[in-house]
N, C-alpha and C positions, 0 to 999 in steps of 0.2 A: 422770659423780662428780667433775670435777675443776672440772667448772662450779659443782656446786654449795658446792664450799668456796671456790670463788675467791667467791663470790657472800657468803660468809659471813666473807672476808676484810674487803671493803669495805666490809661492812656491821658493823662489829664493834663500833663503840661504843656500843652496849645493852648488851655484855657487858663492857665496859671495866670498871666498878664492880664485878660481881662477882668480876672476877678480877685486881682492885687489889692484891689483898695476895700475890697468887703473883707478883706481877711481868707488868707489862702490859709490855715490851719480850721475855721472852723467850718469851711466850707467841703473841707476833704470827709469832718467828721461825719457832717449830714449825710456825704455822699454815704461813707460806710454803715449809716443804721440804716438805710434804705435798701443795701444790698441785705443786712443779716435782716432785715423784715422780710423782705422778697424770698430768701432761702426757707424760712419759714410756713412762709404762704405756699410753697411748694409741696413741703415736704405734707403738710396739710392736705394733698392734693391725693396721696398716695393712701392708699386703705391699709386700718389696722393690724388685717389677718387676710391672707388670702384662703380659702377650703379647699384643699387637696383632698382624695378619697383614696384608699388602700383598701384593692382585692386579691385575698390571699386567704388561701386555705390553712388559716391558723392552729388546725387540729395537726396538720403535716410537721414532719422536721422540715421541707424544704421551705413552709412558709412560714415556720418558726422562725428560721437563720433569716431570713426575706425580711421579715418583718424586724429584725435587730437592728441588721442594715440601712434599714430606711429609716429608722430612729437615730442612728449616728448621724445619718444627710443630714434630717431636720437638727436635728442639734447645733450641728457644723454652722447651718446657715441662719436659726434663731438667734444663735447665743455666740459662738465662737466668731462669725463671720456677719454680726446683726447690720454690720453696714451695707452689703449685699445686694441686700432689697429697701434702703433705707428706712429701716426699722420696723417693716412689712413684716408680718409672720407670715410662716406656713399653719395653718389649723388642718389636722391631720385629722380626716374622719376615715375609723377603720369598720371594715368588713370584712364577712369568714363566708369564701365561695363554697368549702366545705369539696373541693372537689366537683363539685356536682352543676350540672348545665342548670336545673331548676332554682336551686338553694344563690346556685353563684348571679341569675337573672334578678332572683327577689333584694338580694342585698345590694343589687346594683341598682335596682331602680331606690333602693331609700339615699344611694350615697347621691342619685342625679332630682330627685326632692329636698335637697340639701343644698343645691346647688353649687354644686363642687365646678372648678375652673377646669381641672383634670383629676385622671385618675391613676396612680400606678399597680399597673397588673391587665388582666385577670393572670394570676399565677397558671391556671390549665389551660390549655388548646381546647377545650371541650364547652369550657365557658365563655372562652374568648368568641367563638364563634356568634354565641346569644347576643353576648354582652356589645360585641363592635355594631350590631344593627343598632341597638339603643343608642350609642355613640355616634352614630351617624345621622339618628333624630335626632339627638341634639346640641350638635355639632361640638361635643366632650369629649377631647384630645383623650386615648387610653397609652399610654407608656408601659408597657408587659415589659417583664426581667428575664420571663422563663418560657413566655408560650410560643412554640417550635413549628406548628402545622405550618407547611408551605402553602395552602391554600388562602390563610388570612392574609395574603399578601397583592390579593387580587385588587382591583379597582371597586368593588362593590364593599368594601372595606376602609373608604377614606382615610376615617380619623383612626384609625390601629396602626400603631407604631410601637419597637420595638429593639429592644437591644441587642436581647438574645438571637444570635446567628439560627436563620432560618433552616429546617430540617433540609430544603432543598442544598446549600451547599453543606452540610452535614452529610448527606448522604453523597455525595461526590466524590468525598472524601474517604467513604468507606467506600465506594466503588472504585475508585485511586488505592485503597489498600491491596483489595482483591485482585485489581491487573498487576500491582507489582510483582505476585506469587503465582502470576496464572491460573489463577483457578477460575473454570467456565461456569458450576454451578454453586447454587446458595440455595439453602433454607429458611425461610424469612418467619421468626416467630415474633410478635407484634397483637399487642393491644388490639381488641375490635373497635374502635372508636375513631373521633376523626383526628385524634393524635396520631394512631399508630396506624391506622390504613391510609391517610394520605399521605403520611412517611414512607412507608415501606412502597407504594405505587410511585413517589420519586426515586427511591432505589431502582425501582426498575426499569425506567427510564434510562438512570445513568449508565446501569450493569451495560445495556444495550451497545452504549456507543465503546464498550472495551470487550463489544465479542463474549460476553458473560449471560447468565440470564436465573430469575428465582425458578426454582424448578419446584418448588411447593411453599405454599404458602399458610402456616399454623394463626390462624389467629383465635386471638383467645378472649373469654368475658371479662371484661371490666370485672364482676362479681367471680370469677373462677376461684374454686379451692385448691388445697395439694393434689388432692388425688384426682383432679381434672387434670392439673397439669403435669401430673407422671402419666395420665394416659395420653396424653397429645404427643409428651415427651417420647413413648415407647411406641407409638404408631411411627415417630419422624424415626429412628435410630433404624425401624428395618427398610428403612430406605438407604441406595449407597453412597450419596453425598454424605459429607462429612465436613461442610460448612455452613455455620449456623449464625443468624445476623440477627441480635437479641433490642426490639423495639419495643420497652416495656417502660414503664412508671417503675420507681425506686424499688418500690415496695415488690408490687410482681416479678420485677427484674432478677429481686434475691430471690424470693421463696423457688422461683425456674430454677437460678444455678443451683440450689440447696437439694431439689427432687431432682438434677441431670446429672448431679456428683452420689447421689445413692444408686441412681442408673447405671455408673461406672460408663455415661456420658463426657467427660471428662479427662480419660484416659490417654493415651499417644493415639496420634492419628487422627483427632478433630481438634477442630479448630473454631471459637467461638468472640466473632465480633462484638461488643457491646457498643449501644451509643450514650452519648452525652447524659443522658439523666442516670442512667444506671453507671457511666464510670465516674462521677460526679460526686456520689457518696461513696465510691469504695475508701477513700481516703479518712472517712470518719469513722470505719465501719470495725478498726481495729482491735476493738475490745472481743467484737463475738468470732470466736477464735471458727464456728462453723461456717460463715460468710468466706472467710478470709481463705480456708481449706478450699473451700467451693469455686472460689473464682482464681484459683493459681491458675495462668496461662493466657487467662483472659486477655485481650489486646480491645482496643477501643477509639475512642475519637474523646478530646475535652477541646472547647474555646483556647484559642491562645490567649494568654493577657500579659503583654511584655510587663518585664522589672520596669520601676518608676518608683521616685521618693516618695509620692502619692500614693503608691501601692505600700511600702516599707511603715508606711505611716498609718495606715488603714487596718496593716498586720497589728501592729505593735495595740492600736485603740480596741483592735475582735479579741489578742489574745486579754489583755485585762480586764475587759468588760466580761468574758467568760469566766474568769477565776472571781472574778467579785458579783458574779450570781451565782457560782456557786452549782451551776446546772452541769459540772463535770464534764465530759469531753464528747456530749452529744454533737455539739456544734461547733466543736473549738476550734476544726480546719474548716474552712469557710471555701467557698467554692464557686466560679465564675457566675453563679446565679446573684450570688449574693453580692459580685462587685456591680453586678449589671443592677440590681435592686439601690444601692447607695449610687451609683451615677443617674439612675432613672428620677431622683428625688432631684440632684441638681440640672437636670435636663430641662425639669417641670421650671425650677429656680431661675434659671435663663431664659429659658421661653416667658416667665411673668414680667421677670425685669426691663426684656427687650417690648414686649408689652405697652407697660405703665410707661417708660419712658416714652416712647413714639407714640400712642393710641388712646393714653387715657385708662379710664376705669371699668372694669368687666360688667355686664348688665345683660337678665335674664328675660324673656320676654315669653307670652304666653302661647302656643301653637295655632294656628288660624287655619281653617277650611275643613275641618271633621263637623260631620252631621252624625247627630246625638243616633240614630237609625244605623251608622256605620262605624258603630266605637267610640263615637268621640264623647262618650262618659267614662268610659275607663279610666285607670290608674294609671296607663300605659302614653296614653292620649291627650293628657292633664301636665305631660313634663315638659319643664318650658325648657327653653331654647335659649342656650350661648348665642346673643346675637354678635358679639367678635368672635365667635367660635370660626371660622375661615380663616381669620386675620392672624389668629393665634396658632390654628396649624400650621401656617406660613411660616411665622417664627419659629415654630417646633425643627419645619423641614430645615430653616436658614442656621440653625444652633449648631455648634463647632466649638469644644473643648478636649480639653485633657481631662481622663477622669483617673480613678483606679483602676478601668478594665483596659484604660490604653484612650485613642482618638476616639469621641463621640462624635459622630455625625452621619447623617439619614440622608439616603438616596430619595426618590420622588417617590417611590413606593414605601416610604418607612422602614424600609430595613436598613439593616448596617452596611457602609459605603464599601469596608472591605469584609472578607473573613478569611482568617485563619485559623487552622487547628492542630492540637498537641496531637499526636498518637502515641499511645501508653502502655505499657503490659504488666499486668499485675504481676509482681513477683514479692514472695514474702509478706510484708506486713505494710505495701504502700505500691504505689505507680512508679512506675520507672519510663521515662520518655526515649521512645525507640524514633522517633521522626517527627517530620511538621506536615503539614500539606496547604495548599493556599491555590485559589482560586486562579494563580497566574504561575506558578511554578509545580503543579502538583505534587507527588510525592520526594520531600529529600530529607535529610539527615542534615540540612544546613538551615537554621534558624531563621526565621522571616526576619525581614529589615536589615540581615546581615551585606556586607558586599558581598557572599558567596551565593544570596539568596535570586539564583537567576533560572530561566527555562532551562530544563537538560531535557534529553530524549531518553536518558536512562534512568527509571526512575528508582529509588532503592531507600531501604531503612535499615536501622541499626538490626543487627540481631533478637532477635525473639526466643524468651524460655516458653515454649508451647505449652497445654495443657500435658500432665505425665509427665514433664519434666523433661521433653524429646527437644534438643536444638536443633534438630534437621526440619526443613520445612515439611509439614504434610501434603502428602498427595490430595488428599482432600475429597479422597472418593475411593471406596473399598467395596466388597461384597458381603454384608452381615452375614454372617457365621449361622444365623437361625432365618435366613432368607430362604427364598425359594431357587431353585438352580438356575442357569441360565437355560432358555431353549432354544436350539442353534438347530437351523434348517441345514441340509443336505442336500444336494441333487445326488436322485437315484435315475441313472441311463444306462443305455445299453453300449456296453466298449468301453475306452477309456479304464480300465479299471488300476491303469497305471497312477489316476490324480485320486480317485474316490473310489474306494471298494468296502466292502463289506463284507461277512463271515459268522460263524453261529461258534460261538464259545463254546468251554465245557461244559456250563451251566444254560446251555441251549440260548444264552444271552448276545443280542449281535456287536460285533465285534468290527471297530473300523480301524480301516487303516487306509494307504494309498500317501506321494507325495503333500497334497495340502492338507490331508488328516496330520500330518508329521510335524509340519513346518508348524501346524496352529497348538499342538502339545507342545512343540520344542517351547516355542514363543511364549506360553503360560507359565513354564518352569520358571522365566527370566522374570515373570510378576513379584511384588514384593509383598502380597497377600493372594490367598487362594479363591479360587474362583469355579465355586461348584457347575456343574453344566452336566445337561444330556443331547446328544444329536436326535435329529428326528429326521427322515428322509421322505423328500419330496420327490414323487414323480413313481410309476410302477413299473420301473426296470425294464419296460420293453421297448420305450421311446424315449426319446430327448424333451424334458419338461423346458418349456418357456422359462429362459431366468429370467426376464422382466420379473414376471408374475412372481416368480420366487423374491425377488428383492422387494416387491412390494408387499410380500406379507412382513418383512419388518418394517417398514412403513404404517403396515396396519396395525401390531405391535402381538401379530399373530408368534412372530419370533426375535428374539432378543437379538440375534445374529446368525448371518448365514457364512458357512463355511464350505470352500470349493472352489473350482474352477470361474471363479465372478470375475469377470474381466472389468476394467473400473472406465466407465465411458461418462461421457457429459451428460446423460440425459438422468445418469445411475448416482450420479454423483451428486445431483441436483436432490435427493431426498433420501439417501441416506449418506453415513459417513464411512468411508473407507480406510483402511490401514494401511500407511506406505504398502508399496506393491512387492510381493516375495520371489516372485518372477516377474522377466520383463517379457513382452508380449507383443504382436501387428500383426496385422493381415500379411498372407501372401498367394501367391499364385502356384498351383500346382499343376503340370501338366505332361503327359506323355512323352518319354525320349523316341527321336528318330536318330537313323542314320544319317550324319554328314556327308552330303555330295560333293569328297574332295576331290574324285578325280575326273571331275566335267569339265568341258573345253573351258569355261572360263573361268575355271576355280584363281588362279591370278588375281582375277579381278575383288577379290571378296575382302582384302584386308581396309580398302577406302570405301567410303562411300561414293553414289555418284557423284555429289554436290563436291567433295575433295578431290575426285578425279576431274574434273571440270577445271576448278578453281586452279588446281596444278598445273596442268595444260593452258589456260589462259595465261598464267603469269609466267610459267617459257616461252612464248610467244612476243609478251609485253619485253620481258626483260631482255630476247633476242632483240627487236626494235628498239630500242635503249643502248644498246651496244651500238646499232649500225648507226644513230643518231649520232654516238657520242665520237667515233672511230672513222666513219666514210670521208672523212676531208683531210683526217691526215693519214689514215692505213690502209696500203693501195690494196690488201687482201680485202678491202669491203668496197670495191671499185671496179669498175668496168660494167659489163651488161649489163641488163635489168635482172633477167633471168640469172645471170650468176651471185648478182647483188643478194638476189631472195634464196636461192640453194647455199651462199653462205651463212645467211642470218638464220636460216634453219639448220644448219648443220652445227653452227656454233651454241646456238640454245639448246638443242637439246644433246648433244656431247658434253655438256656440264654434268651430266650424271657420272660420265667416270672421272672428270676433274676432282669433282669431289673425295674420290679415294685416290690416294698416289699411287696403287699399285696398279692403275689402270692407263697410267701416263705412258709408258711404254708399248702399250696393246695399241693404243690410239695411235703413237708415233708410227708403229710399224703400217698399220695400215693405211695410213696417210700417203705413205710411200708407195705402198704397194697400187693402192687405186691416183698414185700421181695427182692428187688435190693437191692446189696453192693454197687453199682455205685452212691447213691445218695450225692451229693458233693457240698458241700454249702460253698458260696464266705466269705474269712476268716477263715473259718474251717481247712477243709481237702486239701485245694490249699497247696502242701507245699513247693514249690519253691516261692524266692522273685520273681524271672522275671517273673514266669507263674504267682502269682497275678497282678504284673503291666500289663502283656498284658490283663488279663480279665477284668480288672478295666477300660480301657478303651476300648475295646469292647461292656461292657456292657453299656458304653456310648452313642455309635453308634448304638446298640440296641434298647433306650431309644429313641434316635431322631425316627429314622426310622419306630420303634413303632408309635408312638405318631404319625406322619405324616401321616402314614397309613391309624390311628384311625380316623383323620381328616377328611383327604379325601373321604373315605368309608361314614363316615356320614354326608358328603356334597353330594355327590352322590346318596344315598339311599332316605334324608331327603329335600333336597333342590330343588336340579335342575333335573328337571323331562321333563327337555324342551332341544333339542341341533341342533344345526342345522344340514343341511345335508351335507355341506361341511366347513369343519374345517378352513381355511386362502386360501390365494391369490397362496402360492404355489400348495396347492391340486387341488385350481380352475384349474390352470395350466396347470395341470397335466393330468388332467383328459380331457373326450374328451364330456362335454357337451355341451350347445351353451350357450353363454356370451352376457346377455343383455345391452347395453349403452344406455347413451342419445344422442339423434341423434343430430349430430351437436357440440359437444362440443372434448376435445385433449382426449378423452378418448380412442377413435378408436386408433389413432394414439400410442400411449402411449402400448395399449396390443398387437399390432403389433410389438411395440418393443422387449415385452416380449418373440416372436416367436409363440404365437396365431394366428390358421391359419386364413384368413380372411372368409372362409364361415361359422366358428362358430362363428361371431359378427351377434349380431341382432339387430339396430338401434331402440329406443323406443319413441316417443315422447311425453309422457304423463304420467302422474303417474297412471293412469286410466291402461293404456297401461302395468305398470309394474307389477298391481296387475293379470292384464289377464295371461301376459306371466308366471309371478313366479305358477298360479294356476293350470296351464296349464302341464307344468312341461317340459323336454327334451323329453318326447315318446309322446307328441301330442301336437307336434309343437309349444310348447311354449321354456324355458330356464329355466335353472339350476340356475342359479345366476345374478345379474346384480351387474357392479362396476361403480360408479358413486360417489361424489363428497359426503362430510360428511352432508354439508347444506341441500341439496337434502334428504338425508336417513333419517336425522333428523325430514323432513318434511314429508315424505312419512309414516314414521312410526310412526307418532302420531296420524294416524287411521287406520291403519295397524298392527292387533297385531298377525297375524298369518305368522311373517317373523322377521330378526332378521339382527343383524349384524355378521362374522361370521371375526374371529380373531382379529387382532389389524389393525390401519390405518395404511399404508404402504407407504403412500405419505405425504409432510408434503409441505401445500402451502399457500394461501390467494387470496384472492379477491380485486383487485382495481381499480380506477380510469385509463383510458389507455389517455395522452396527445402526444401529437407531441414530437418528439424526442429535448431535449433543450427548455423544455415548462419551464419557469418561475414558473408558475401556478401551473406547478406541486410539485413545490416543497412547495411552501407554503400552496397547499391542504394537504400536507403530514403533516406538522405542525397542521391546523386545525384539522383531524385528531384526533394526540396524544392528541390536547386538548381535544376533543370530550371523548375519552378513559380516562381519568385523570380526568374530573368531573364526570365523571356517564353515560354524556348522550347517549355515544353508547349503553350502553347496555341498557338501558331505551328502546331506538328504539329497539334494536334486539328482547326485552322480547314484546313488541306490536305486535310484527308482526310473530313471530317465538315462540309463550312458549307457545303453545295449544296441550300440549300432552293429549291423551287420556287414551295411555298407560303406565301409570306412575311407575305400580308396577311390570310392564315386565322389565329384566333387558336388556336396550339397546345390551351391547355386551357382547357375551357370549364365552368364551375359551375353550381348552380343561383342564382337569380338571386332566390328567393325570399327575404324578410327574416321572419325566427322572433324567435321571444317571445324569445330567449337575447339579439338585440337590444337589446331595449327594457325588460328588466325593474327595468333600477334606475332608468328615468324612472319606471315603475308603481308602484315601491317607494315613492318620495320621495310623489307626488301623494296615494296613500292614507294617508301614515304621516304625512302633513300636515292629511289632514282629518277620521283620526280623534282628533286631538292638539285641532283647534279643533272641535269636538264634545263632548270630554271638559271643557273651558275653558266653552264655551257653557253646557251643563247646571250645571256645577257655581254658574258666577255666577247661573243661575235658582234652582239648589236656595236658595243662601242669602239670594239676595233672598228666597225667598216664605217662609223662617222668618223674616226681618224682621218682614216682615208679619203673622203668623203672632201672632208674640210682641206687637206692638202692639195687634192686634187684644183678643187676651187679658186683656189688662191694662184695657180697654175696656170690655169687656163679661162679664168674671167677677164672681160673685156666690154665697154660700155655699152655698145652697140648692141651687144646680143642676149644681156642680161637680165631684161624680162623673158625671154622666150627662153633660156637656159634654165630660169627658176622653174618656171610651168613643166619644163618637159622632165626636169629633175623630181622634181614636188609628184608627177606621175606614173612616173618609171623606179621607184625611190623600192617599194614591197619587192618590185621583180627582180631590179639589181642586186636586194638585198640575198634571196635564194640562190640566186647565182652563183653570188658570191661563197656561199658558204655551203653550194652545191663544189665549187670546187676544190681541187688538189693542192694540196700545200707541200710540193715536191722537194726535198731534202736537196742539200748543196750537191752532193756528185751528180744527182740527176740532172740539174740543174744545167752544169757545165758541160756535159753531153749534150744538152737540149741547143746550145749556142754555140757549139762547134759541126754541129748539124744545118743551124740556120746558115751558118759562111759558107758550108759547102752547096749550097742552093736549093737546100727547103723551104724555098717562099712562099709556096703551098701551106707547109705546114706550120710554119711562122704567120700566115697571115691566121690561120685557124686560130690561135692560140690567142692571137691579137682580140679577136673578134669576141671570142671569151672573156678576158681580161674587162676588170672594173673599169678601166680608163675607157675603154668604148662604148661601156652603157651609162657611168655615173659620170665622167669625165667632161673634156671640151665634146662640141655640138658637132653634126656630120656634116655640116656645111665648112666647117672650120680646118676640117680633116681633108675635104676634099679638095 
């Protein structure tokens, strides 16, 4: 009402002329009086006060400092900015929850009974769960500054709002820290309540995304004492993991750190990560030297608060209040929760103001629909409902302002719209910032909101001072000195003693040695910590045990690891963690050698495969035909009787074998003279056409390559290769029907079955001597035709057996590694140690010590087929074939164009009106025949043409007549009637 009057007052000039007679001054004064009275009326509509509840644990330090921040905000709204609510005061009703769900619920009920429109709190998550249900029933919004339980964001708590960052975001930040340093296992220590359990469950979910996990959860009773904490810490100290995440309330957290310090669990090698509840108190405890010393090197997260003028003003007032109250330095340093408490009152004020401006006053109504026998008579059932609660909730969610903690704005679930954390390190008497985390950029050294705050694949932090004053990043895992030794399984089988073997020591103790054992012990010496272990044999020593069953014992935690000749396979890698392979491996085929038949009648055919021989012969014929087509018109040597032309073409084609090598030209020339053949053609002399020369040059290059390859291969077969395997490769072995031997207990049996080899063809063999006996017997005498085994075993076998060899190539690629339980940090450290052994040459030295005793050094270990196939030369054939076809196309295109010009000239000479129709029909039907005849004709050189003319003048009429009959003038020129 008053705003319409005010607009009328401002724009009164159009009405001035109408009321000029009544007196402009009097009218303006009357309007002004109406506006003032309307404003007073509107102000009278606003309530004198609005009741706001606070639910804090006033007996705790956090509750005490939070209450101070709330009182500062109320003072600012009621006194310093009284016009903000048009004179309406915020009436604060305080209740003490005492960090107890029961007492908190009772205190909250008293607040609801006094018709509060909003509650600042609860402080603790355990209290918030209960009170949030009451708020949903009464439709009174809760605005918490410190309850971080992630489950409070669920839709079952629509009236629960908070300014503190949810533990869902905080645990993402903690997981980001762990991923930066590459740790894979952590131990979680938390309070066994809603706050601790739900937060750690969220941490587990976040770690999965980075390939890490929580290996142990230590839940502490909220009422636990120092003795109980000490026992739990002593238990987790026995574990190998040295990364601890602490999610406790401040009092319990500081007690835990002091006990851990006494147990020497804050020495070098340990990592302690604390969440915000503990970190927020570390700046306020520097008077207690015990806590300062016990938390050195701790890192953690706390909410990021950007600098602003509002924050500076708040800090100044906070310091002044602390000095005036004389409360010492207990809360002289505020934390993020205090800032959220201050902003929570302002958020309530903003929402109340918007509600009163747009919707009017608040009203409460009694609940309906409860029966007396269903609890309707209880005090909870009698709590009144805020009728406009849903509208007020919407005003909260739409509120946005710049507070002392930064931008205050909520999402639809009632959580802060953005989350940023500061990563700090406890050094000396205070916290030092080492980085930041946001849900958009991850871990970074760039402060949020700056130009460099962008997403980067490289997550990093500043240097951290770790517990014990260490500056090097802890490994996060070690074998405890007082822990049990690792139990390591070792395969015990017959033979192959070079890899794993045992002997009795001086005191009758079993001593392990061999290639695999020496590599394992050498790798252990490169670890930065000592690993106590004991070997345990698996198998009876008379037969080869199942390696799959041996690996399964690691999964069943009967063994901590397995050391030996363990092949890394896909099936095994799914259930255990392997180290970096310390030797390469792969399957090969071992077969007996037989003497190569180099003296049989057809030995000269062996260098080429049948397909290669056929293709080569076909291209010899093809090239001869192409040369005949290109040379037939101009070259007299390619003309004559059909028989003569065929012989000439074949002779020319196959004689290029000699043209390819210059030293053979003279021999060919002498042979031609002796045989008196007129078809002796030499490159660059008697080939008339340019296209023919191009085809011939390319073909001679191809023949040169084929000829040289044939010579080299045949020489190798006849002089070097005197031994050959009975089976060439794995494909030939699978296709045959011979029995196949394999090492008993290995994965080879399963692999061959996957290749569809029948099980009845597979013969298990236990030792190298069994290999020799089975191969010597052969498939006809109860033995095997070939053995499939891994390359290291085969190399050891062939070092003493020279009558056998490897057929074909190695057809699988793999390696040997040490197997550890899934997720073991020791597997990663051992992999690094094995790489170090390989780089400094010690791994090769160990290999040469055990596996370098070859007696058959002059014999080739691997023999392949020496036949050259079509796949080696198909590129050459493609080149010469393509060149020949192109030359033929160019040649016949030129012939066609020349012939059309000749026909056109003859048509101009012989055309007449009487016979034009008849001539056109005849020429059209005989064009192809006349063109073939034209191509067939010989282009006689000039000197031969002159001699023919003389012969014609001397009476050679018949001969001349025959030449005219074959000329294009008689076939494609004038008609026969005209000639007659």
